[in-house]
N, C-alpha and C positions, 0 to 999 in steps of 0.2 A: 504493500499499499504506499509506503514512504517513497519508494523508487517511482511508482506511478505518479505520486504527487510532484516529484521533481521533474518528471517527463512532462506532466501537464503544465508546469510552470514554463518549461521551454516553449511549448506550443503557444501559451498565453503571451509570452514575450514576443514571439514571432508576430502574433496578431497585433499587438500594440506597436511593435517596431515598424511594421509595414503599413501602419495606418489603415488597416482594413475597414474600420468604421466609416472612413470617408467614402468608400466605394459602396457601402451598404446603406448610407443615409442616416447613420447615427452621429450624435453630437460628440461622443467620446468613446474611447476604447472600453471604459467600464460600462457604459450603457449598452454597447454592442455585446459584450461578454455576458452581462446580466441577462439580456434577452435571449442570447444564444443557448445558454445552459440553465436558464430559468432560476436565477439566484438574485438576491438583492444587489443593488448598485454598490452598497457598502462592502459587501462580501467580494464583489468583482474588483473593487478598487483595492482591497487587501491582497487579492491574488495577483493583481498587476504589480503592486509594490513588491511583493515577495519575488515575483518573476524578475523584476528589474534589479533586485539585490544580488541575485545569483546568476544572472545571465552574463554571457560573454558577448560584448557588443562588437559589431563589425561596422566601421565607418564606410561612407560611400566610396572612399579611396581604396578600401580593402584592408585598412589597418584593423587589427584585432586588439580590442581593449579588454583588459581582464575584468572579471566580475567585481562588483563593489565588495563582496564578501567571498573571496576565492576559496578559503578554507571551508566555509559553510557549503559552498557549491559542491565541492568534492564529497563532503559527508552526506549531503542530501541526495546526490546522484548514487551514492553507495547504499542508500536506504537507512542511514543512521538517524537522520533528523526528521521530525514531522513539522507541521506548520507552527505549532506553539513554540517548539525549540527555535525555529528560524526567527520568529517574532522576538523572543526573549533575547537572542544573541544580537540581532539587528538593533534593538533598542539600547542595549548596553554599549555597543560599538559607537552608535550615534551620540551617546551621552559622554564619550571620552572628550575632554576639553580640546579645543583646537591646538592650544599650546603644547599638549602632550605629545603630539607628533604621530606620524604613521606607524612607527614602531610599537607604541603602546596600544594603538587600535588593533594591530595585528596580534599582540600578546593577548589582549582581551578576547579577540575572536577565536584564537587557537585554544585558550584555556577553556572557554565556554563550550566550544565544539567538542572538546575532549570530555568535558563533564557531561555533555548531552548524550554521549555514547552509553552512559550507564545510569543516567538519572532522568527524571521527568522535567518538564519545562519549569515547574515551580522551583525546583532546586537550581536550575540554571539561572533563573531570575534572581534568586537570593545571592548566589555566588557572583553574579554580575554586579550587584549593588556593593558587595564587599570589595570587588576589584576596583570599582569606581571610587569608592571611599579611600582606598590606598593610593590611587593615583592623584586624587584631588582632595587631600586631607583637610585643607582649610578654606577651600573655595577661592584661593588666590593663585595667580600665575607665579610660580617661583622664579621665573626669568625676569620678573619686574621687582624683585625684592630690593634691589638697589634704589629704585625709585620710591618704593613704599617706605624704605628706612629713612630717607632724607627727602622729604617732598620739597619741590622747588620753592624758593621764596620769591615772591613778586612784590616789588615795591613800586608803587606808581605815585607820582607827584603831579599835582595840578595846581596852577596858580589860584590863589584865593580871590575873594571879591575885591581886595584892595590891590591886587596885582602882585602880591609878594609870596 
C-alpha cells in the first residue's frame, strides 16, 4: 500500500506538472484531481503537496532537479513511509530555521526517515519537535550573537528651536 501511495504521488505530480487541468477546463490541479478521483479539494491539495515534496523535477531544458525531500522519496518508494510519516517529516524539515542551513535540514530529514522505519507518525512528530528544539534552542540566530551582544548605538543630533 505504501509503495502504491508513492507511485500514485508520481502520477499526481505528472498531472500537476503538465498542467492537465488547463486542457480539461478546471481552474487548478487540485480541483481536477478532486473531480477525477472523487475526493475533496482539500485532500487533493494535500496529495499534490506530498507529490511535489518527493518528486524529481525535470526543467524544460532537461535538467533534473532533485526532490525537495530526497531521503523521504527513497523511503516512500521503498514502501517504508505512509502519508502521515511524509507529512510529519515535511513539517519538521520546513520548520528548520533558514539560518540553520541545508545540512541541518538534511540531518532532520534523515533522522526522521530512519525513525519512521520503525515507528508511527506520532513518534516521528515528537522526535521532530525534539530535533527542532536542539537546533533552535532559544529562538535566536546564533550567527547574529555579536550583533545581539552589543547593539549598535545611534546618536542623532538636531538643532533646537534656538538654532543651537
